[in-house]
GUMI-166560 format. One line per 8 residues: their letters; for each residue x, y, z of C-alpha. Coordinates in steps of 0.2 Angstrom, whole numbers, plus 5000, padded with zeros to 4 digits. Layout:
<miros>
a	X Y Z; ...;
</miros>
This chain:
<miros>
xxxxxxxx	5171 4913 5023; 5154 4908 5027; 5153 4919 5042; 5159 4933 5031; 5145 4931 5018; 5132 4929 5033; 5139 4946 5040; 5137 4954 5022;
xxxxxxxx	5120 4948 5020; 5115 4955 5037; 5123 4971 5034; 5113 4973 5017; 5098 4969 5026; 5101 4983 5039; 5104 4995 5026; 5087 4994 5019;
xxxxxxxx	5079 5000 5035; 5061 4998 5037; 5046 5010 5034; 5031 5013 5045; 5020 4997 5047; 5005 5008 5046; 5005 5009 5027; 5001 4990 5023;
xxxxxxxx	4989 4988 5009; 4979 4975 5002; 4984 4980 4985; 5002 4975 4988; 4999 4959 4978; 5010 4948 4967; 5006 4944 4949; 5002 4926 4954;
xxxxxxxx	4987 4921 4966; 4987 4903 4971; 4972 4894 4980; 4972 4898 4999; 4984 4890 5011; 4975 4879 5024; 4981 4883 5042; 4975 4882 5060;
xxxxxxxx	4985 4896 5066; 4994 4911 5056; 5012 4910 5062; 5029 4907 5053; 5046 4914 5049; 5052 4927 5037; 5068 4924 5028; 5077 4930 5012;
xxxxxxxx	5083 4919 4997; 5099 4913 5007; 5088 4907 5022; 5094 4923 5032; 5080 4928 5044; 5073 4945 5039; 5067 4954 5055; 5055 4969 5056;
xxxxxxxx	5044 4963 5043; 5028 4972 5042; 5013 4959 5041; 4995 4962 5039; 4980 4952 5039; 4966 4957 5028; 4948 4951 5027; 4943 4944 5011;
xxxxxxxx	4926 4954 5010; 4924 4967 4996; 4931 4981 5009; 4947 4972 5012; 4949 4979 5030; 4965 4977 5038; 4960 4966 5054; 4977 4963 5063;
xxxxxxxx	4995 4969 5060; 5012 4963 5067; 5030 4963 5064; 5043 4949 5064; 5054 4947 5078; 5074 4949 5078; 5075 4930 5072; 5062 4933 5058;
xxxxxxxx	5047 4924 5068; 5029 4932 5067; 5013 4927 5075; 4995 4933 5074; 4986 4927 5090; 4968 4921 5090; 4963 4922 5072; 4945 4916 5070;
xxxxxxxx	4942 4903 5057; 4939 4912 5040; 4947 4917 5023; 4961 4930 5024; 4975 4938 5014; 4992 4940 5023; 5002 4954 5017; 5021 4956 5021;
xxxxxxxx	5032 4971 5017; 5050 4976 5020; 5059 4990 5012; 5070 4984 4997; 5060 4969 4995; 5046 4964 4984; 5029 4963 4994; 5023 4945 4998;
xxxxxxxx	5005 4940 5000; 4995 4924 5001; 4977 4919 5002; 4975 4911 5020; 4960 4900 5026; 4961 4897 5045; 4952 4881 5048; 4951 4872 5065;
xxxxxxxx	4959 4857 5057; 4971 4865 5046; 4989 4861 5047; 4999 4866 5061; 5014 4868 5051; 5022 4885 5051; 5021 4896 5037; 5038 4902 5027;
xxxxxxxx	5038 4919 5021; 5051 4919 5006; 5056 4938 5005; 5065 4942 4987; 5075 4958 4984; 5066 4970 4973; 5074 4970 4956; 5083 4954 4959;
xxxxxxxx	5068 4942 4960; 5051 4948 4955; 5041 4940 4968; 5041 4936 4986; 5030 4922 4992; 5022 4912 5007; 5023 4893 5008; 5021 4880 5022;
x	5038 4874 5029;
</miros>
């Protein structure tokens, strides 16, 4: 039964596909905007509400200057893991999108002595839940 449920969730994820990661936008914001998450590195995992890994999530790291430039982009791997390499200390906005899910975003502050714990990107189906979000594992 449990294996069947995971298979059905996996098939549902596959059916959504994924759009081109070139269309990430700083404007993909949620209704709530909490204070920055303090980290020493920008890495973690993307999962759905049931805790199943979401592969191929498009992630962008934008600067928090007025022009909101896209500085780096990556995708989560087959197990939902993502990592931005060599992010210098500073303030950023992490935006994540995946077709069929609400976009997730968070203010990120990279600090030399920030937490080394991984980020957990909680992707929520559009229409079922209104907000995807990022937190510390």
